[in-house]
N, C-alpha and C positions, 0 to 999 in steps of 0.2 A: 312410400306407403301411402295414398291416396286416403286424408282423414275422412270424417263429412262434412256434409256441405255446409258453408256457412248458414246461422238463422236467419231468417227473412229480414227485410230493413222492415222497420217500424215506423207507421203511419200513424195520427193521430187526423181524426176527424171531428170535426166542432158540428152538432146536429142540428143546429137553430142558426135564427138571425131574430132580431128584434122584432119585427114584424111580422112573424110564421104564423100563417093561419092556422088553425088549428079548432074543431068542433069533437070537444069531448062531449061523451056519453047525455043523452037527461039523465036529471035524477036518480032513477027508477031502472036505470039501466045499467049494462057494464060495458057495452061496447059500442062503436062506433065506427064505421069506414074510414069517415074523413077528420079522427083525431090523430095527433103526429103521431103520437106511440103506434097506432096503427100504419101510419105515411113508413114510419121509421122502418118496424116489423117490414113489410114490404122489399123494401130498399136494402136489408143489409147483404143479400146476395151480391148486390152490383157493386155494393160497398167493397166488401169482399174479394169480389173478382178484380175491383180496380188494386190493391193492395191495399187496405186499411186495414189494420190491424187491432183500435182498439178507438170507441166511439165516444167521443164528451156527449151525455146527456145535457137536458136543460135542467134547471131546478126545480123540481119534481115534487116536493113539498109544498103543501096547504097554503096559497097566498091570498093576502087580504081582499083581492078582487078576483071572479070569475076568468075573470081576460088579463088577471095578473101575470108576469113571465114566469116569476116564481122569487125574485129578486125582496117584493114585497112581501116577505114570509115570514106567517103566520104559525101553524102547528108544524117542527119537526119531525112528528112518526104519524105525519098525515100523508101518505101517499096517492090520494083519490081513494079512498076508502071509507071515511066517515063524511055528514051530510051537515059541514060548516061552511059558515060564510058562505049560508046561499045554497053552495053545489056540494055534490059528494065528491064527484071528477076533480083532477087540476085543470088548470085550461089545455096541458100536451095529452093526458087522459085518463082513464080509471087504474086502482091497483091490479083490477085484474089484467088489461092491456098493456100494465106496465113487465107483470108477470112472464107473460105471452113473450112482449120483445124481448128480455133474459133468454127467456129457456129459443128462441130464434138465433140471437147472439153466439148462444153454445155451439149452436147447430154448427154458424159460419164461424167456426174458429176466432170469435171478434171480443173484445173483454169491453167494458160496458164503462165507460169512466162516469162517476157522479157529479153534478156542481151542487159543493156543500157551499150555504148558506149561514155560515156560524158568529157574522160580528154583531145582529142585531135580529130586531123579532118588529111586527109591526102590526096596529090596528088590535088592541088588548078590546077584552070583554066589556070590562068596566072598568072606572076612574080608581086608583089611586094617591092617596096624599101622600107625601115626602117632600123632606126637604131637599133646596136646590139652591146653586145659583147660577147666575149667567156668565158665561164664558165668553171672549172676543173669538171671532170668527177666522182671524188670522192670526192668532196664538192663542189655542186652548187652556194654557196653565196662566191666561191673564183673567183674575175675575174680572168681572164690572161694576156688580151690585151686593149688598150684603145679603147674607141667608134670606132667606124665605119660604114659606111653603107652597109648595103648586100642587096643579091636580091632573093625573098625566092619567092615561089608560094606558097603566100596566100590571092590571088583573087578564090576567088568560086560564078561562076556565075550561077550555075546549068542549063545549058542551057537548058536541056531536058525539065525541070520543067518552064522553064520559059516561052519557048514556048505555056506553058498551064496558059497563064496569072502566075504563082510564084504562085502555088495552095498548099495552106494552110501556107503558109509563106512568106514575100515579101523580107525576110534578104539576104541580099548577104556579102558573107564575104569579108573581106579586112586585110590589116597586124594589126588594131589598134586593130582588134579581140581577137589576139593570144599576150602572152608572151614569148613565145620562138618555136625554130625549129631545124631542124638538116641540112640544107641544106642550105650551099648561092651559089646561080647559079653563080653567078659575078667570084666570086671567085674559084666555083667548087671544092667547101671543104663542106665534112663532121665535122661537129662539133655540141658542144651544144652550140646554142646564146641565151643566154639571149634578147628579145626585150627590149628597154628602147626608153623612149622618145628623141627628139632630145636636143642634151646638149645643144644648145645654148636657148633652152628654161627655164634652171633650173634658179634659183633665186642666185641672185650673190651675192658670199660672201663678207662678209667684207672687208676693202682695207685693204690690205695686200703692203706693199715696196718692192720694184723691187726684183727678190731673182735671182741672177747668178747662172748658168748651168755651169756647166764642162767644158765647153768651154769658160771659163771668159768671156760668154755675157750673158747680160741682157733675162730673157726669154718674151715670146713675149705675147701680152696679151690675147691671146685664152688661151695660153698653163697653166698661170696662174691660171685661172680661174678652171683648172679642177689639179692644182697643189696640192690639199688638200684632193681632190679625193683620185689620183691617190697614194698619203704617204700613206694614209690611208691602203686602200687595199692593196698596198703591204709589208706592217708591218704585217697585220692582215693573210696573207699569208704563209707571212716568218714564222709566229708564228705559225701557222698550221701547219705544214711540220715538226715543231722540237718536236710534241707529236705523238703517237700513232695515226691511221686511224680510229679509236674505236667510234662507236656513244656519250659514254660519254666523251670520250676527245676533241670532236668536240663539245659538246656544253660549254665545257670553255671558247673557245676561244670567242673574242668579233669580230664578221664584220661588218663595216658599213656596212649602207644601205643608196643606191644611191636612190637618191628621182627619186619620178614620177614612172612612170611603174616598172614591174618587177615582182617575182615570188609571188606567194600567200602564206603567212604569216601560215594561219590554216590550215597547211597540215602535214604531218607524218615529224619527223627528220631523218630520213634516207639519208645520200649523204647532212646532214646538212640541209639543203631543199629538199623535196621530191614531188614537184607541178609537175615538169619536168621528161614524161619516154618515149615517143620517138614521134617518128614525128612532129607535131606543136601544139605547145599545148593552150588549151583554155585560155583566161585571162578571169576571171568572178569577176573582177574589173569592165569590162564594162558592160555599162547600155543595151545595146541593145543583148548581147549576155547572160545575164540575164534571161531578157524579150524572147527571144527566148527560150533558153531550156525551166524556167519554161510554157512558151506556149505547146511546145511539152511534155510535161508529163499530162497536162488536157488532149490535143490529144490522145494521147493513153490510157488512161483508160477510155472517153467518148465516140468517136468515132470506137476505131479499135475492145477495149472489152477483153484489156488485163488485168489481174489482179493483177500483179506485175512487181517486177524489181529484177535483179540480178545487182549492178555496180560493173562493169568494174572497176578496178584500185581503188580504192576507195581511198586508201591513199593520191592518188597524186590530188585531185582536195579540192577546198576552200568547209573545211568543214562546216563553215557558209552559201555557196552558197548551199551546198546537203540538211542541214539544211529548210532550207526557200523550195528548190528542194521536199523535203520528205513534209512537211506541207501542201503544197498548190495543191499536187499530191493527196496525202489522203484524200484532204477534199474536191476532183473535183472527187476523187471514191466515197467517203461516200454519196455525192450530188446526185452520179449518180446512184448507186445500194443498197447503203445504209449497203454496208459493207468495212470493212478498206482494203487499201492496202499493200499488202507484199513487204519487201524489206531487201535484204541482202545482205552485201559488202562485194565485196573479197580485203580481207588485207595477201597479203604472207608473215609473220616475225609469227617465234617462239614464237614471246614475247606476253602473253597475253595482256601487261597493256596498251600493243600498241592499241589492237583493242580495247579493251572495252573503253580505250579514246577518238575512232573514235565512239564508240559506244555513249557514253555520249555525247559527242559532236554533233553529228547529230539526233537524238533522240527530238523529240518534246516534251517537255514537259506536254504539254495542254491534250496529249493525251494517249493513255493506249502504256506500252511499243510494240512496231511493227517492229522494227529496229532489223536485224537478223547478222550474221557474219560466214564468213567457218570458220570450227576451224582449221587454220592451223597447231598448235602444237599438234593437236593428230597424224594429220595426219604423222607427224615428229616423232609422235614414233612410230605410225605404224611401220615405215620403222626406227626407228633405231632396234626396237625387231626384227624386216625380218633380216638385217645386223646379230644384233648380234646371230640369228640361227647358218644363216649361216656361220659366222665365225667360230661358233663354231665349225659346223660339218665339216669345212674345216680340222679344229685343231686338232680332237679327234683322230687320228690314229698317227698321230705325235706328240701329247703334252708331251706324256715321253720321249719320244727319245729327245723332244728338252732339256725340262724343266732339264732332267740331263746333259747335253751337255752346259747349262749356267743357270746361277742362276738368271740373269737380259731378258732370254725369260716372253715377254709379252704374257699374254691371252687374249682371249676376256672377255668383261665385262659378268657375266652370266645372260642372259634372263630372265626379272620377272615382268611377264602380269601384279602383282600388281602395277607396276607405271604407267598404263595406262592412266588415269588418273589425273596423277599427273601433275599440273602447263599447265594446257588446258584449254579453254575458257569451257570446258563441266562440270570443276568441279567447275569454278571459276562464273560463268552464265549461267547454264542447261539450262536457258530460251530463252537467244540470238546467243545458239551453232545450225549452220547446220553442222552437221558433214558427213565428207564425206572422204572416202579412196583413191581414184583417182578423177581425172580429166581430161580433154584435158588438160592440161597445164603440170601437173607432171605425162605424160604419158608417156610410152620410145621416146627419141629421140627431147622433148620437152627443153625448157633453164631451167627449171624447175624441168628435170624429178626428180622424187624423187623416188628410189630403193623399189621394194616390189617382195617379191616369191609371186608367184602363188598360192602356195600351202596354205599358209595364209591369203590370201585374204577371205575365207568364214570364218574365223574364225574375223576378223576386222571388217568385215557385219554384225556379228553377234553381237557382241559386239556395234555398232552405230544400228541394227533398233530393236534391243529385247531389251534393256533397257527403265526406265521410261523417262531420260530427253537427252533433244536434238532431233534436228530434223533427218534424215537424208537422204542423197542423194546418189542415186543411180545412177553409171556412164551406157553411154550406152558401152563404150567400154567393160566394167566388163559383162554386160549381152550379148549385141550381137557380141564381137570382135571388133578388130579394123583393120584398112588397112595402108598403108604407108611400109617406107621401114624397122619397128620395128614393124609390127602387129603383133597380138597377138588371142589367140581363148579367147572364150567367160571363166569368172570363173566358176567351178566345175559343168563341164561338165558332166554326167554320160550316161548309155549305153540309146540307142534309144534317144529319146529326151528332156530327161531328165537333169533340168539346179538346182545345188545348190541353185546358188543365188535367181533364182525364187522361188524356196521352202523357203527358211529365209524370202521372200519378203509375201512371202501367211501366215508363222509364224507371222509374225507382223499385217499383215489384221489381223487374226483369234484369235490368245493366247495371245498376248502380252499386257493382261491389268493388271493394280488394284498393291496393295501395293507391292515393290521390296523389297528384304533383299539379300543381298549379304553375298558370304564365300570365302571369296580372301583372304585365309587361308596357299598359297602355291604360290610357284614364277613360278612355272610348271603346275598348274591345279587351274582352277578359276570356280567359278559357281556362280550364282544369282537366286531366284524364280521371279516370278510375280503370285499374289497371285487371279488373276480375278476376277469376278463381279460378284453380288450376282442374277444379271436379265440378265445377257447374255454371258460372257465368263467365262471356266473355268481354265484360265491361265495356266504357263507355267514353266520346270525348264531346265534351261542353262547349259553346262559345255560345255568349252573352256580349251583345254590340248594343251602344247608345249612340253610334256615329252619326253626327248629324251635318257632317261637311261633305260624305263620300253618298254620292248617288247608287254608286254600287253595294258590293259586297265589301264586308269585311273580313282579313284573312288571320287566320295563328295559325303559327307552326305549331306543331305539339309533337314530343315521340307516345309512339303507343303501338301496340301490336305489333307484326313479323310487316320485314320486306317483300312488298306483290298483293299484299292482301287489299282489298276494293273493302270501301267504310262508305255508306250512307245515312244523311239523317231522314232517323225515321218519323220524323217530326213534317218531310217534304215541307218546310220551305227554304230547303236549298236543295235545287233539284240535279244540281252537282256533285259528281263522287271525289270520291277522294282516293289516291291509292297511294299505299307506305312504300316513299322510298328506300335507297340500300341501307342506308345510316337510320330508319325505322322511323322518321318522321313522315307526318301526312299535315297536308295543310287545309285545313276545316276552316269553313266558311261560316257566315251569319249575317241577315239582310241588316237594313241600321231598324233600331229599337226591336231587333227579334233576337230569337233565342233557337240553338241547332240542335240534334242530340247526335249524334253519328256513333253508329253501333259498323262492327265486320259482319259484309255483305254472307246471307243466309244466316244470320246467327239466331237459335232458338227463340223465338218468341217477337220477330218481325212482321210475321201473318196476321197477329194482331192489332193491328196500323194499318188503316186510321181509327181511332179508338170512336167510337157511337158512342152517345150517351141521352136519355131520354130528360129531357130538363122538366117537361110536365109531369111533374108530378102531386100536382094536388086532384087531382082528378078522384074519384071514391073506386076508383077499381083495384 
């Protein structure tokens, strides 16, 4: 008996890059044809046709700057509705345009994923006085000054929303709601300040006899109250500096914990404690903060129609709070729609255990696994392979001469496609991995820029889009190009409007189904097959080649299909057809630095190739 057809392959699309142009509506208007929300609304049918199933939206809460991308977040409850920070709309558009985008997404069968910035706020409306200590930038557990009062921009009054009766949330923020900041207005100084309780409120230590100071005078009662703290913090700082600045060494140093307010303990261990990232760090130990952000999550899924969240800077937020937030947000989503919410965490590290620790810490054990993370280690593998190939190319002409001149000449590591999966989230937790080739943080010019040769990106996208495991994410800049000082054109543009990346997305939608069999028997050429399904999809055979020695085509012998069938490369990178032999094997080809996707001749869907894509998307049409 033939069962129901398999579910459509999911594909996530990141709908922005760091320099995406957007002209939001004027202050007293609700729509503008060149806002990014309107642009996206027009593009959704095309994205759905290419196989996109969910769209990652930019952070659309009110930012400090009208041009801010949203990571400089000001008011989480303002989605472009209130006149605050000079403007009513966000950079991306107005609340009304967002509503229209959500409506169109539903019509196209697309889910919208919100970029949730929950670790910090910026640009308060007024200053607030609080106690703080400066901490070491390399190890935030180490205090480098005595407690002092600072004046920081930590009062958030939300005047635009206040004029509307504090619509959605009545909470106004002040110093008590934060545990860190980066600017002391009184001293006009940048530093990492850990906000603490008033030292006068600390429990008094056990009575100690008076201690003489270096000046042969007795310490004052006030200084004696803190002498124990200062001695312990000074000794721990000295111990740290005697060791290398590696995470495993930092963990060996015992740091006394100041009582009361401070960093969250259940965060990533980079920099000793990775609670603080930038701007004014939110204190999730405060009950008012927890309640407000929990309510926001419910509001987003119940009232706005958002289907899920990308959690920005996930390793910098209390894991315990995120677990509670995911559980309650998901419960609200289930009650509203009967479907679970989608969650993916951004954790920039090349170490898989740090990512899986976060996943295990925040996943609600009472529900089926619905928490994922971006596979940063795989992205770094792509970059490493790309750089190895670049270095090998650069040294190819001079290697023999250099070797003759010196016995100690170093040669670049030999590129090896077979190593791509090793020590990645895709290898160790395939069901939790969201695979990415590039994004707004790693594009050229960004602080986390990760070099990658444009010629190789189609190979990397084939590796993420056409394999069985992982949820692939396609980057706006790779499909449509990027702007800014380091602008790049779209990946794999061909004659006319042909787009190789769009074709790979279409291959995932139409052909990449069924059992997978790997042929990873060569460092320079790998392949795999997808067997297809009995009732809908015919399957496909993929070949990736980075062979720099051969001037011709790489050959990969793989078993698929039935004897006598003819298979062709739908990407048309290889013109030769392949005939399946009597044993069920075909000789599948790929050009150097190329990718091929073979499907059976006359398979349903081949008529859609080549795939054209209009990459000129910035006109107001």
